[in-house]
Each structure stands twice: as structure tokens, then as C-alpha cells.
C-alpha positions in Angstrom: 54.5 104.1 17.0 51.3 105.4 18.4 52.2 106.6 21.9 48.8 105.4 23.3 48.7 101.9 21.7 48.5 98.7 23.5 52.0 97.9 22.1 53.4 101.1 23.5 52.1 100.4 27.0 53.1 96.7 26.8 56.7 97.8 26.0 56.6 99.8 29.2 55.5 96.6 31.1 58.3 94.7 29.4 60.8 97.3 30.6 59.6 96.5 34.1 59.9 92.8 33.5 63.5 93.3 32.5 64.2 95.2 35.7 62.8 92.3 37.6 65.2 89.9 35.7 68.2 92.1 36.5 67.2 91.8 40.2 66.9 88.0 39.9 63.2 88.2 40.2 60.8 86.3 37.9 60.5 88.7 35.0 56.9 90.0 35.1 56.2 93.6 34.7 53.0 95.7 34.9 51.8 99.2 34.2 48.4 100.8 35.0 47.1 103.4 32.6 44.3 105.9 33.3 43.3 107.8 30.3 46.5 107.8 28.3 48.8 108.3 31.3 50.8 105.7 33.2 49.9 106.1 36.9 51.7 103.0 38.2 54.5 100.7 37.2 55.9 97.7 39.0 57.7 94.4 38.6 57.9 91.2 40.7 59.6 91.7 44.0 58.9 88.5 45.9 62.5 87.8 46.5 63.5 91.3 47.5 60.6 91.7 49.9 60.5 88.1 51.0 56.8 88.2 50.2 54.9 85.7 48.0 52.2 88.3 47.3 54.6 90.9 45.9 53.7 90.2 42.3 53.9 93.0 39.7 50.1 93.3 39.4 49.6 93.5 43.2 52.3 96.2 43.6 51.0 98.1 40.6 47.4 98.1 42.0 48.6 99.3 45.3 50.5 102.1 43.6 47.6 103.1 41.3 45.1 103.3 44.1 47.5 105.5 46.0 48.0 107.7 43.0 44.3 108.1 42.5 43.3 108.2 46.1 40.6 105.6 45.5 40.2 101.9 45.9 38.5 101.3 42.6 40.3 101.5 39.3 37.2 101.5 37.1 38.6 103.8 34.4 42.0 102.1 34.2 43.8 99.5 32.1 46.4 97.0 33.4 49.1 95.9 31.1 51.0 92.9 32.3 53.6 90.8 30.5 52.3 87.4 31.7 48.8 86.2 32.4 47.9 86.9 36.1 47.7 84.1 38.7 44.5 83.5 40.6 45.6 85.8 43.5 46.3 88.7 41.1 43.1 88.0 39.2 41.2 88.3 42.5 42.9 91.7 43.2 42.2 92.8 39.7 38.5 91.9 40.2 38.3 93.7 43.6 39.9 96.8 42.2 37.4 96.8 39.3 39.9 97.5 36.6 38.2 98.2 33.3 40.6 96.4 31.1 43.2 93.7 31.6 45.7 93.3 28.8 48.4 90.6 29.1 51.1 89.3 26.8 52.0 85.7 27.3 49.7 83.0 28.6 50.8 81.1 31.7 49.9 77.5 31.1 50.8 76.4 34.6 49.5 79.2 36.9 47.4 81.5 34.9 44.0 82.3 36.2 42.1 81.2 33.1 43.3 77.6 33.9 41.5 77.7 37.2 38.7 80.2 37.0 37.0 82.6 34.6 35.0 84.3 37.4 37.8 86.0 39.4 37.6 89.3 37.4 34.8 91.9 37.7 32.0 91.1 35.2 32.6 94.3 33.3 36.4 93.8 32.9 37.4 93.5 29.3 40.3 91.0 28.8 42.7 91.1 25.9 45.6 88.8 25.5 48.4 88.1 23.1 49.7 91.7 22.9 53.4 91.3 22.1 53.1 87.6 23.2 56.3 86.4 21.7 58.4 89.1 23.3 56.8 88.6 26.7 57.2 84.8 26.5 60.8 85.2 25.5 61.6 87.2 28.6 60.4 84.3 30.8 62.1 81.6 28.7 65.4 83.5 28.7 65.2 84.0 32.5 64.5 80.3 33.3 67.0 79.0 30.8 69.7 81.1 32.6 68.5 79.6 35.9 69.0 76.0 34.8 
């Protein structure tokens, strides 16, 4: 496998999603890549932190800006297992991430259902990377919850 492919980095995000599931958090994982190096990784921690904003994307953005010492992530790519919500899309837009790559579409809460203007105009969006694997993590988690 090409170590710098979208699939490679999405697998890293999936590993984060699985950590979330182990912690009884909704299994969403994210990694931020600058060049070909992961500079941030995170998973949902809304339950642990008792914070509805502690989504994987938000935590990864905070970590990445700290790693770079800058508030803009213009040369970075965000890989996330599930389509971001409107809140996260807004943060992605404000951070000026160059590329957003997500696996599974979120039919109920995904940002594309509500707005297409939340992201920075120059942000390239790609979806469907390892879509089945990403969706399966969510399905498995919620099936076990029922």
C-alpha cells in the first residue's frame, strides 16, 4: 500500500474511530496531514469530556494548529471517517483546511444536508474513501447499543 495514499490515511482515521468505540464514544476518527506527515489525530470524546463540541474534527483541528503554531491549516488535509456536521464544517472553513476527505456520508447530520457554504471556498472535498468500512463502524456501534 502506498504510505501516502488517501486509503492509508483513512485507515489511520478508522483506527481512531475504533478507539472511540472502545471508550463508548460515537466512533468517528480524524487525522490531519501536512505534506505527507500526520500532525494530529483524534476521536470523539463528547462523553468523556462532557462536551458536545468535542467531536473528532474539532479536537484534531485544535491539535494541528498547536502543532503548527498557526491558526490556519491551508496546506493540510483532514481525513475523517464520517461526513462532518455543520459545527465541524464551520471549524474546517475557519481553519482554511485545503482538503477535506471523508468516508461515510451522514444522512441525518452531515453538513451537505444543511449547507454547502460552510467550508472555505478553496477547500477541495472528496468523499467515499473507504466508505463501506467507515459506515460499518457506525452501524456496528449503534447495533450494539440497541
